[in-house]
C-alpha positions as CSV (number, residue, x, y, z in Angstrom):
1,M,0.0,0.1,0.0
2,T,1.1,3.5,-0.7
3,K,-0.9,5.3,2.0
4,K,-1.0,4.6,5.6
5,M,-4.3,3.3,6.8
6,K,-6.1,5.3,9.4
7,I,-7.7,3.6,12.5
8,I,-10.1,5.9,14.2
9,G,-11.6,5.5,17.7
10,I,-15.3,6.2,18.1
11,G,-17.7,6.5,20.9
12,D,-21.3,5.2,21.4
13,D,-22.6,8.6,20.4
14,G,-21.3,8.0,16.8
15,K,-20.3,11.1,14.8
16,R,-20.6,13.4,17.7
17,S,-17.5,11.7,19.2
18,L,-15.4,12.5,16.1
19,L,-13.2,15.6,15.5
20,P,-14.1,17.3,12.2
21,I,-10.8,16.2,10.6
22,Y,-11.7,12.6,11.4
23,E,-15.2,12.9,9.6
24,K,-13.4,14.4,6.7
25,W,-11.0,11.5,6.5
26,I,-13.9,9.1,6.7
27,D,-15.8,11.0,3.9
28,E,-12.8,11.0,1.7
29,S,-12.0,7.2,2.2
30,E,-13.1,4.6,-0.3
31,V,-13.4,1.6,2.2
32,L,-14.8,1.8,5.6
33,V,-14.1,-1.1,8.0
34,G,-15.6,-1.7,11.4
35,G,-18.1,-3.5,13.5
36,E,-21.8,-3.5,12.6
37,R,-22.5,-1.0,15.4
38,Q,-19.8,1.4,14.2
39,L,-20.9,1.1,10.5
40,L,-24.5,1.9,11.3
41,F,-23.4,5.5,12.4
42,F,-22.6,6.2,8.7
43,P,-25.7,5.3,6.7
44,D,-24.8,7.8,3.9
45,Y,-21.3,6.5,3.3
46,E,-20.8,6.2,-0.4
47,G,-17.7,3.9,-0.4
48,E,-17.6,0.2,0.4
49,K,-18.3,-0.9,3.8
50,V,-16.5,-4.0,5.3
51,T,-17.9,-5.5,8.5
52,I,-15.5,-7.0,10.9
53,K,-16.7,-10.6,11.9
54,G,-14.8,-13.4,13.5
55,G,-10.9,-13.5,13.3
56,L,-8.8,-10.8,12.1
57,S,-6.3,-12.7,10.0
58,S,-8.5,-12.8,6.9
59,L,-9.3,-9.0,7.3
60,V,-5.5,-8.4,7.4
61,T,-4.9,-10.6,4.3
62,S,-7.5,-8.5,2.3
63,L,-6.2,-5.2,3.7
64,E,-2.7,-6.0,2.7
65,R,-3.8,-6.1,-0.9
66,E,-6.0,-3.0,-0.7
67,T,-4.8,0.0,-2.8
68,R,-7.8,2.3,-2.0
69,K,-8.0,4.8,0.9
70,V,-9.0,2.7,3.9
71,V,-10.4,3.8,7.4
72,V,-10.9,1.4,10.2
73,L,-13.3,2.3,13.0
74,A,-12.8,1.0,16.4
75,S,-14.6,1.4,19.8
76,G,-13.0,3.9,22.1
77,D,-9.1,3.7,22.2
78,P,-8.2,1.0,19.5
79,L,-4.9,0.3,21.5
80,F,-6.9,-0.4,24.7
81,Y,-7.9,-4.1,24.3
82,G,-9.0,-3.2,20.9
83,I,-7.9,-4.3,17.3
84,G,-5.4,-1.4,17.1
85,S,-2.3,-3.2,18.5
86,Y,-3.0,-6.3,16.2
87,L,-3.4,-4.3,13.1
88,A,-0.4,-2.1,13.8
89,K,1.8,-5.1,14.0
90,K,0.6,-6.4,10.6
91,L,0.0,-3.1,8.5
92,D,1.2,0.3,8.0
93,V,-1.4,2.4,10.1
94,E,-2.0,5.6,11.9
95,I,-4.0,5.4,15.0
96,Y,-6.4,8.2,16.3
97,P,-8.0,7.1,19.7
98,Y,-11.2,8.2,21.3
99,I,-11.7,8.1,25.0
100,S,-11.6,4.5,26.3
101,S,-14.6,3.1,28.1
102,L,-12.5,3.0,31.3
103,Q,-11.7,6.7,31.1
104,Q,-15.3,7.5,30.7
105,A,-16.3,5.2,33.6
106,F,-13.8,6.8,36.0
107,A,-14.9,10.2,35.1
108,K,-18.4,9.4,35.8
109,M,-17.3,8.0,39.1
110,N,-15.1,11.2,39.8
111,E,-12.3,8.9,40.6
112,S,-8.6,8.9,39.3
113,W,-7.6,5.7,37.5
114,Q,-3.8,5.9,37.1
115,D,-3.5,3.5,40.1
116,A,-6.1,1.0,39.0
117,Y,-5.6,-2.6,38.1
118,V,-7.2,-3.3,34.7
119,V,-8.2,-6.9,33.6
120,S,-10.4,-8.1,30.8
121,V,-12.8,-10.9,31.2
122,H,-14.3,-10.2,27.8
123,G,-14.2,-13.3,25.9
124,R,-12.0,-14.9,28.6
125,S,-12.4,-17.1,31.5
126,M,-12.6,-15.7,35.0
127,K,-10.3,-18.6,36.3
128,G,-7.6,-17.0,38.4
129,L,-9.3,-13.6,38.9
130,A,-9.3,-14.1,42.7
131,Q,-5.7,-14.0,43.2
132,K,-5.2,-11.3,40.5
133,I,-7.5,-8.8,42.3
134,N,-7.2,-9.7,46.0
135,G,-6.0,-6.8,48.1
136,R,-6.0,-4.2,45.2
137,K,-7.7,-0.9,46.0
138,K,-9.2,-0.4,42.6
139,V,-10.0,-2.9,39.9
140,A,-11.4,-2.2,36.5
141,L,-13.1,-5.0,34.5
142,L,-14.0,-5.2,31.0
143,T,-17.0,-7.5,30.7
144,D,-19.1,-9.4,28.2
145,A,-22.4,-11.1,28.0
146,V,-21.2,-14.2,30.0
147,N,-18.9,-12.5,32.4
148,S,-21.5,-10.0,33.3
149,P,-21.7,-7.8,36.4
150,N,-24.0,-10.3,37.9
151,Q,-21.5,-13.2,37.4
152,I,-18.7,-11.1,38.6
153,A,-20.6,-10.4,41.8
154,R,-21.4,-14.0,42.3
155,Y,-17.8,-14.9,41.7
156,L,-16.5,-12.3,44.3
157,R,-19.0,-13.4,46.9
158,S,-18.0,-17.1,46.5
159,F,-14.4,-16.1,47.7
160,G,-15.8,-13.9,50.3
161,M,-14.6,-10.6,48.9
162,K,-17.1,-8.5,50.5
163,E,-14.7,-5.6,51.1
164,Y,-15.6,-4.4,47.6
165,R,-18.4,-2.2,46.3
166,A,-18.9,-1.9,42.6
167,F,-19.5,0.9,40.1
168,V,-21.2,-0.2,36.9
169,A,-21.3,2.1,33.9
170,E,-23.6,1.0,31.0
171,N,-23.8,2.3,27.3
172,L,-21.3,5.1,28.0
173,G,-21.8,8.1,25.7
174,G,-25.0,6.6,24.3
175,E,-28.7,7.4,24.7
176,N,-29.3,4.8,27.3
177,E,-26.3,5.7,29.5
178,R,-26.6,4.6,33.1
179,Y,-24.1,4.4,36.0
180,A,-24.5,3.8,39.7
181,F,-22.8,2.2,42.7
182,Y,-23.9,-1.2,43.9
183,E,-23.2,-3.6,46.8
184,L,-22.2,-7.0,45.5
185,D,-25.5,-8.7,46.5
186,E,-27.4,-6.0,44.8
187,M,-25.3,-6.2,41.6
188,E,-25.8,-10.0,41.5
189,N,-29.5,-9.4,41.3
190,T,-29.7,-6.4,38.9
191,E,-30.1,-6.6,35.1
192,F,-27.5,-4.6,33.1
193,S,-27.0,-3.7,29.5
194,P,-24.4,-6.0,27.6
195,L,-22.2,-2.8,27.1
196,N,-20.8,-2.1,30.5
197,V,-17.6,-1.6,32.6
198,V,-17.3,-2.7,36.1
199,I,-15.1,-0.9,38.7
200,L,-14.4,-2.5,41.9
201,Q,-13.5,-0.2,44.9
202,K,-12.2,-1.5,48.2
203,V,-14.1,0.1,51.0
204,S,-12.8,-2.0,54.0
205,E,-9.9,-4.4,54.5
206,G,-10.1,-8.0,53.3
207,K,-8.1,-11.1,54.1
208,R,-4.6,-11.3,53.0
209,W,-1.7,-13.7,53.7
210,S,2.1,-13.3,53.3
211,F,4.4,-15.9,51.9
212,G,4.9,-18.8,54.2
213,I,1.3,-19.5,55.5
214,N,1.3,-21.3,58.8
215,D,0.2,-25.1,58.8
216,D,-2.6,-24.7,61.1
217,E,-4.3,-22.2,58.8
218,F,-5.1,-24.9,56.3
219,Y,-8.0,-27.3,56.3
220,Q,-6.2,-30.7,56.4
221,R,-6.4,-34.2,57.1
222,K,-6.2,-35.0,60.8
223,P,-4.3,-35.9,63.1
224,E,-1.6,-33.1,63.2
225,K,0.9,-34.9,61.2
226,G,-1.3,-35.2,58.2
227,L,-0.5,-34.9,54.5
228,L,0.6,-31.3,54.3
229,T,3.8,-29.9,52.9
230,K,5.1,-28.1,56.1
231,K,5.6,-24.4,55.9
232,E,9.4,-24.6,56.0
233,I,9.6,-27.2,53.2
234,R,7.0,-25.4,51.3
235,T,8.8,-22.1,51.2
236,L,12.1,-23.8,50.3
237,S,10.5,-25.8,47.5
238,L,8.8,-22.7,46.1
239,S,12.0,-20.7,46.1
240,E,13.5,-23.5,44.2
241,L,10.8,-23.4,41.5
242,K,11.9,-19.8,40.7
243,L,8.4,-18.7,39.8
244,T,7.6,-15.4,38.1
245,E,4.4,-13.5,38.0
246,S,3.2,-15.2,34.9
247,S,4.4,-18.8,35.5
248,T,2.5,-21.8,34.5
249,V,2.7,-24.3,37.3
250,W,1.8,-28.0,37.9
251,D,1.3,-29.3,41.4
252,I,1.3,-33.2,41.4
253,G,-0.3,-34.7,44.4
254,T,-1.5,-31.3,45.7
255,C,-3.5,-32.9,48.8
256,T,-4.6,-29.7,50.8
257,G,-3.4,-27.5,48.0
258,S,-0.8,-25.6,50.1
259,V,1.8,-25.4,47.5
260,A,-0.6,-24.6,44.7
261,I,-2.1,-21.9,46.8
262,E,1.2,-20.2,47.6
263,A,2.2,-20.6,43.9
264,C,-1.0,-18.6,43.0
265,M,0.1,-15.8,45.3
266,I,3.4,-15.5,43.4
267,A,2.2,-16.3,39.8
268,K,-0.9,-14.0,40.0
269,E,-1.0,-13.6,36.3
270,G,0.0,-17.1,35.4
271,Q,-1.9,-20.4,35.6
272,I,-1.8,-23.2,38.3
273,F,-2.9,-26.8,37.7
274,A,-3.1,-29.3,40.4
275,I,-4.0,-33.0,40.5
276,E,-4.9,-35.2,43.5
277,K,-6.2,-38.8,43.7
278,N,-8.0,-38.7,47.0
279,E,-11.5,-37.2,47.1
280,H,-11.5,-36.3,50.8
281,D,-8.1,-34.4,50.3
282,L,-9.6,-32.6,47.3
283,E,-12.5,-31.4,49.5
284,N,-10.0,-29.7,51.9
285,C,-8.1,-28.3,48.9
286,R,-11.4,-26.6,47.7
287,L,-12.1,-25.2,51.1
288,N,-8.5,-23.8,51.2
289,M,-9.0,-22.3,47.7
290,V,-11.9,-20.3,49.0
291,K,-10.4,-19.4,52.2
292,F,-7.0,-18.2,50.7
293,R,-8.8,-16.5,47.7
294,T,-7.0,-18.5,45.0
295,D,-8.7,-19.9,42.0
296,F,-6.7,-22.6,40.1
297,T,-7.6,-25.7,38.2
298,V,-7.6,-28.9,40.3
299,V,-8.6,-32.3,39.0
300,Q,-9.0,-35.8,40.6
301,G,-6.7,-38.4,39.2
302,K,-3.6,-40.3,39.7
303,A,-0.7,-38.9,37.8
304,P,0.5,-39.2,35.0
305,E,-3.2,-39.6,34.2
306,R,-4.9,-36.2,33.1
307,L,-1.6,-34.4,32.8
308,D,-2.2,-34.3,29.1
309,E,-5.2,-31.9,30.0
310,F,-2.7,-29.3,31.3
311,P,-0.8,-26.8,29.3
312,D,3.1,-27.2,29.2
313,P,4.6,-25.9,32.6
314,D,7.3,-23.5,33.4
315,A,7.6,-25.3,36.9
316,V,6.4,-28.6,38.4
317,F,6.2,-29.4,42.2
318,I,5.8,-33.0,43.1
319,G,4.9,-33.5,46.7
320,G,4.5,-37.2,46.5
321,T,3.6,-40.1,44.1
322,A,1.5,-43.1,44.7
323,G,3.9,-45.2,42.6
324,G,4.8,-44.8,39.0
325,M,7.5,-42.1,39.7
326,E,9.6,-42.9,36.6
327,E,6.6,-42.4,34.2
328,I,5.5,-39.2,36.0
329,L,9.0,-37.8,35.9
330,S,9.4,-38.7,32.3
331,V,6.2,-36.9,31.4
332,C,7.2,-33.9,33.4
333,C,10.7,-33.8,31.8
334,S,9.3,-34.0,28.3
335,R,6.6,-31.3,28.8
336,L,8.7,-28.9,30.8
337,K,9.5,-25.6,29.0
338,K,13.0,-24.6,28.4
339,G,14.5,-22.8,31.5
340,G,11.9,-24.4,33.8
341,R,12.3,-26.4,36.9
342,I,10.9,-29.4,38.6
343,V,11.0,-29.7,42.3
344,L,10.4,-33.1,44.0
345,N,10.0,-33.8,47.8
346,A,11.2,-37.2,48.9
347,V,11.1,-38.8,52.3
348,T,13.0,-42.0,51.6
349,I,16.5,-42.7,50.2
350,E,14.9,-45.1,47.7
351,N,12.8,-42.4,46.2
352,L,15.7,-40.0,46.3
353,Y,17.8,-42.4,44.4
354,Q,15.1,-43.2,41.8
355,A,14.3,-39.6,41.3
356,G,17.9,-38.6,40.7
357,E,18.6,-41.6,38.2
358,T,15.3,-40.9,36.3
359,F,16.1,-37.1,35.9
360,K,19.7,-37.9,34.7
361,K,18.2,-40.5,32.3
362,N,16.1,-37.6,30.8
363,G,19.1,-35.3,30.5
364,F,18.4,-33.2,33.5
365,Q,20.9,-31.8,36.0
366,V,20.0,-32.3,39.7
367,N,20.6,-30.6,42.9
368,I,19.6,-32.0,46.3
369,T,18.9,-30.2,49.5
370,L,18.4,-32.2,52.7
371,A,16.1,-30.1,55.1
372,Q,16.1,-31.2,58.6
373,I,13.9,-28.9,60.5
374,S,13.1,-28.5,64.1
375,R,10.5,-26.2,65.8
376,S,10.5,-24.8,69.2
377,K,8.0,-26.3,71.6
378,P,7.2,-25.0,75.2
379,I,7.7,-27.7,78.0
380,L,6.3,-26.1,81.3
381,N,8.3,-22.9,81.6
382,L,11.1,-24.2,79.3
383,T,11.6,-24.6,75.6
384,R,12.6,-27.7,73.7
385,F,12.8,-28.6,69.9
386,D,10.4,-30.9,68.0
387,A,11.9,-32.4,64.8
388,L,10.0,-32.6,61.6
389,N,10.7,-35.6,59.1
390,P,13.8,-35.0,57.2
391,I,12.9,-34.1,53.6
392,Y,15.1,-34.3,50.3
393,I,14.3,-31.4,48.2
394,I,15.3,-32.4,44.6
395,T,15.6,-29.8,42.0
396,A,15.9,-30.7,38.3
397,Q,16.5,-28.5,35.3
398,H,17.7,-28.9,31.7
399,K,21.4,-29.0,31.4
400,E,23.0,-25.8,30.2
401,G,23.3,-25.6,26.5
402,E,20.7,-28.2,25.9
């Protein structure tokens, strides 16, 4: 193409949202591209109208061959969860934004938004939303017909996030514009227009936990020495995993979910997948997920079964195996992304040896830490130490250069 294509943001009030020069460019263009709603604002347009439907790859292919003057219409700011960034990577474009829906919503709310956490659930799953937003003062949510304000309220209430009130802004800039504050239970039972933005504002303090949650905080199998990765071992193992904010993590044999839960708090923007064979332990895991406001995928099964349902991991934690260790580790080694880590906790020297040999056979380098932890315990007016079981923390990663 000889001329740069123009992408122009437009509001729900149609032509009234456009600068005169933008209208001139549209009138002078030969092809007008946009969604059905945007194109309806220009009933007298004399050129060719192209409606955006489905994927954008076919649109890009046709626009690459286009020699006429083209203007693309987009809602609000084309670079804010819009088509602008995608088209800019593929085509030679100039972008002229309108006010984004969030800017308008915060203006109606009389609230600044430079410190807001913005997340889109438009066309996306709400899975993981709990840990992403927990503790944040302002959260702006882009919604859709499925992930509506009602569903968002229901979701937040299921995790006990009652410290938030919501501001819902509908049809911003349009004839049926409406905006108001809602309590979560009120929002759950109100009907809203499909075109809306939800802003959550924290009005009281909610529950938060720091790294290294105490063992007695978790719902777990009794008696005291139940199947729980103890705090000290858990924190050491998580530090070995080297998680980032966006890591994809597997927790094999999750039991109470303690490692998966703390992994969620580190990898807030990532994905956590857990598997556990025991239904009673899964019940405790689900209770802990609600208590600690973490929303991850947990399935019932005996690894390596069902691991094919998970995406390739950046990190894998194995708290225990009910046999089949060699097969489980082989699957983990073959699926682990480059630069990732596998951390396995072993209690016996037999499992330590088998794990080490299997990792080496799969071309991984191994480091082992023997953790022998004792905790202080009062005895009358004195103090003694109570020893926890010694644990081998085995860390495996791809050999350098491979």
